[in-house]
N, C-alpha and C positions, 0 to 999 in steps of 0.2 A: 567750567566748560569741559568737554570731554577730552581726555588725554589722547584717545585713539578709537576709531571704529574698527571693530573686529567682525569678520564673517566666519561663523562657525556653524557646525551642525551638531545638535545634541541628539544622539542616537539612542533609542531604546535598546536595551540589551536583553539577552535571554535571562529569564528568571527561573532559577531552580528552587522554587519555594515549595512548601508543602501546605496543603489546606486540611480541613478536617477529614479524618479518616472515614471511609464508608465500608461497612462490613469488615473492619479490621485492616483494610488496606489504605495506605496513604496515596494521595493523588499528586502527581507532578504537574507542573505548568510550564508552558513554553510561550514566550511572546514572539510572534512572527511579524517582522517589520516589512513595510511596503518598500518595494524596489525604488532606489534613487538612481536615475540614469538608465542604462541598458539592462534588460532582463538577462538572467543567466542563459548561456548557450547550452542547450540540451544535446550533449555529444559524448557523455561518458568520461569526460576529462574535467576534474575539479580544479578550480583556481580560486584563491582568496579574492582576487580582484572581481571576478564574476559574481561571487557570493557575498560581496561586501554588504555589511548591514545585518548579517546573520552570524550566529555563533553555533558551534557544535554542541550537541547535548548527548551525553553518553551514559555511563554507569548503568548498563543493562543488568537485569537480575534473572536468575533461573526461574523458569515457569513452574508453578506448583502443579505438576503433572506426573503421572505414573511413569512416563518415559525418562524422567530425571531422577537421579538419586536424591533422596530427601535432604541430604546435606546442601544441595544447591537450591532448594526451594526458597525463593525470595532473597537469596544471597547475591550480592554484587559479584559479577563474573569478569574475568580478565580476558575478554575476547576482542576488545577495542571496537565493538560495534558502536556506531554513532550516526547521527543525522542532523540536518539543519534545514531551514525553510525560509522562503520569502514569498511575497505576493504582489500582484499588481491588479489592475482593473479587470483583467481577463483570466488570470491563472493563479493557482497555488503551486509553487515550485518546491520540490523536495529532493534532496540528495542524500543517499545512504551509502555506507561503506562498512567494512569490517575486516579483521585479520583472519585469513583462512589458511589452514595447514594442509588442505586438500580441496581441489575442485574436481568434482566428478564429471565424467562424460556420460552421455546417454548409454545405458547398458553397462556402466562401470560403477563400482562402489568400493569403499575401503574395507578390507578384511583385517580387523585388529589382530586376529590370531596368526595370520600369515605375515602381518606387517607390510602389506602391499595392496595395491588395487587389483581387483579381479573383475571378470566380466560375467554377466548373466549369459545363459545359453538357452535359446538363441539371443543375440544382442537386440536391443530395442533400437528403433529408428525415430528420430525427432519428427513429430507430426507436423504436417504443413497446415497447421491451424493453431488457434490459441488453446491453451491448456485448460481442459475441463476441471472444475473444482470437485473432484470425487476420487475415491480410492481405486477406481477401475482403470485409471489412466496409467499405462505402462511406460510411457516415454520419460517419466521423471522418477519412477520408483518412489512415489510419495510415501516415505516411511523413515523411521528413525535411522540415522546413520547412512541412509541411501540417497539422500538429496539435500540440497542446500536451498534456502529461499529467503527472500525479504518480503514481509507482509505488512501492509498498512490497513488499519481499520479507521474509518473516518465517519464522524457523525456531524453533518452540517447543522447550522441553525440551532445549536444547543442552548437550552436555558435550564436553570436549576430545577424548575418544576418538572422537567422531563425525567429527571433522575439520572443516576450514574451507578446503577447496580442491576442485578439480574431480575429484580422484581419490576422496576420501573423503566428498564433500559429501552431507549428508542432504537429504531432500526438504523443500520449503518452500511456504508460502502466498504468493499473488501477488494484490495489489489494485491496480487502475488507475482513475484518475478523469480525465476530459477536461473542462477548462473550455471552454465554448462560448458565444459571445456571441449574443444575440438578433439576428436579421436581419429587417429590415423593407424593404419595397419603397418606391418613390418616393411612394406614397400613404399611407405609414405603416402598412400592413397587415403583420402578422407573417407572414413566409414560413417561417422556421424558428425555433422557440423556443430559448431558452437552455438550457444544462445546469446552471444554478444553482438553488438553492433548498434546502428541507429534504426529505429523502427520506421518503416514506411507504411504503405497501405496494408501490407502483411508483414510477417516476421521472417527471419528472426530480427530482434528478440521477440519471442512469444511470451505471453503472460496470461494470467487468469484474473478474472474480475467477476464479482457477483454482489448480491445483497447478502449480508450475513445476518443470521438470526431469523428463522422462520417461525414466528410466534404470533401472538395476537396483534403485534405491531406489523407495519409494512415490511415485506410485501405479501406475507402469507395470510393476511386477515380474511376470515370467512365472510366478512360483511361487505365484500366488494359487490358493486352493482354492475351487471352485464345486461346487454339487450336480451329480450325474451327468447330469441332464437338460439341463445347459448345456454339453454336450460341445463343446469347441473353439469357443466363441462369440467374436464380436468384441465388445469392450467398451471403453468409455471411462469414466474416473472424473473427476468434477468437484467443485469446492467452490462451493457456492451459498449465500452468506450470506443469512440470512432477515431481511428488512426489514419483513415483515407481522407486526404484534404478535399477531394472532389465530393465525397459523400457528406463530409462535415459542412461544406458550403451549401449543399442541397438542404441539409437539415437546419441551416442557419446557426451553426455553432462553431466554436474554435476547435482546431484539431488537437486531439490528445497526443502528447509528445513523450517518447521514451527512448533512452539510450543507455547502454551499459557496456563497459569495457573491463577486461579481466585484470589488467595491471599486474601481470605476473612478475615475480621477483627473481631475477637471474641468479643462478647459483644456489638457490634455497634448496634445502634437503627435504624431500617429500616425507611427510609423516612426523617431522620433528620441528622444522622451521615454519615460519609464515611464508607460504609460497605465492600468495596473491592477495591483493587488496582491491577487490572489484569496486568500481564506482557506478552506482545506479542513479540516474537523474530522471525525474519525472515532472512533467508540467500538466497538472490536472486543470482542464478548463472549467471554470465555474459554470459555463453554459452546458456542460455535460453532466452536472449534478442536477439534471432536469429530466423531463419525460422524453426528450429527444434521444437519449441514450438508454431508455428503459423499454424493454420489449416483453410482450406477453405472448406465449404460445398456447393456443387452445388445442386440446384433443377432444373432439366431439364425436360421440357415438350415436348413430342413427338408431332410435328405439325399435324400429321395425325390422331393419336388416342386420343390425349389429355392426355395420361398416363404420370404421373410424376415419375421420379426416382431421387434418391439422391446419391451423392458420397462425401465422406470426405477424404481429404488427406492433406499432407504438401504442402506448397507453394514452388515455385521455384523463383530464383532471377529474371528470365525473366518476371515473372508475377507481379513484384512489380514496381509501377510507381516511377519515380525519386523522387517525393515529399515524398515518404514513406521511403526513404533510411535512414533517421535519426533514426528510431527506430530499425534498424537491425545492431547489432554489428558484427564486423569482427576483427580478430587479425591483428596487424600491422606487419611490416617486422621483428620485433624482437620477435614476438610471444606473445605480450601483448594485452589483451582486453582493458585495460585502462592504463593511465600513469599519473604521477604527472602533474598537470596543466589542465587536462581535466575538462570540466564543463558539468554538467547535470542540468536539471530543476527538482524540486521536491516540492510537497506540501503534508502535512499530514492534513487530515480533519477528522471530527468525528461527529456522531450523539451522543448527550449527553444522559444520563439516564433519565428515565421517571420523576423522581422527579425534576431534573434540568430543563427539558423541560417544566414542568408545571409552571415554573416561567417566561416563555417566551424566554428561551435560548435553542434552539434545535440543532443548527448547529454551529460548530466552525472550525477554520482552523488556520494553523501556519502562512502562508503568506497571508496577506490581499489581497482580490480580488475585482473585479468589481461586480455589482449586479448580483445575480443568484445563480446557484448551484455550487457544488464542482468542476466541470469540468472546471470552468472559469479560467481567467488569471488576473494578472500575477502570475507566480509560483516563489518560491524561487530558488536561485542558489546554487548548490552543487559543490564544488571544491575539486578535489582529490589531496591529498598531501602525502608526505613521510617525516616522522620525520627524522631530519638530525642528524646523530651521530657525535659527536665531540670527538674523541678518546684522544685528547691531547690538553690541554690548556697550553701555555708556559707563564710563568710570569718572567719578568726580573727585 
């Protein structure tokens, strides 16, 4: 007869295993557990209780890029960047943090020669819009040592036959957040606001989002089919996560959630000590890894007059080439976006702070990649799992 009935939960934990190398790079894996109980509160404040069932994964490496000294290429770095994740029926939850020795404001950057922060002239102003993903954007000084960011690259519905290298790489989603400190003048007036807070219909916090990789894969495939009246148009395809609850409801999707707080360390010495440990929390709705948040903008030229007109609208499934289907989620027959055992690809990358960048380490990433920028391959493997409840253990 049983000595006692025990109620326990056997929880799957993060696995830091390595699988076969691709193009010389090893691939890390992370097992993301399903939420048990309440989902994490997306407010920029981390607690173990809210993120129970997940574990930190760290040990970032220097990116194999010309902006890094070669001594840092693929080497583990001491920046304490880390992340962890959970999921439920509607969202993938990710929290990111790291140790920063400097947090720049808009228009400010760290001058290693002067050993202090200096301002651009004229100063920049935080745009009242989300950050475009291009080098023309002045409000973040998107450059080595002049900005800090957290970047996530996500490939849903991944299977081994899609590949995990530059030759076979499927298309992927790209999310970027810039931590920006509030800047006040000598009189205490706010010159540039911070990029911290809880995201509402608009920012702050502002962020950038797009599809990464414009290749034969989605979204830049030349095999797209458009109505005849769009003969040879110029078009761009963008991913625009919906943060406005009203618009999200209209589109029939859950709201994209983002919050970030600076968590400055009182008394820390700028340029020497860790001065802040920002916490960035994101809830990615599975329903927005769909055409509801994918927009195409056509630029159409009238062949007779040369006049150009533009039109922006959502995509239709008929317009998506077969190669692009991996980025578009659809519910299965049981009504689930994802299920235990599904695998996605993911990498978390970052621009370091100006102080760290001045030592020759500007770019870091979680999964080591081939030479080049953050969009490169291979990416880590994210495996969805469900903690297994064991309601009764029998001992005889």
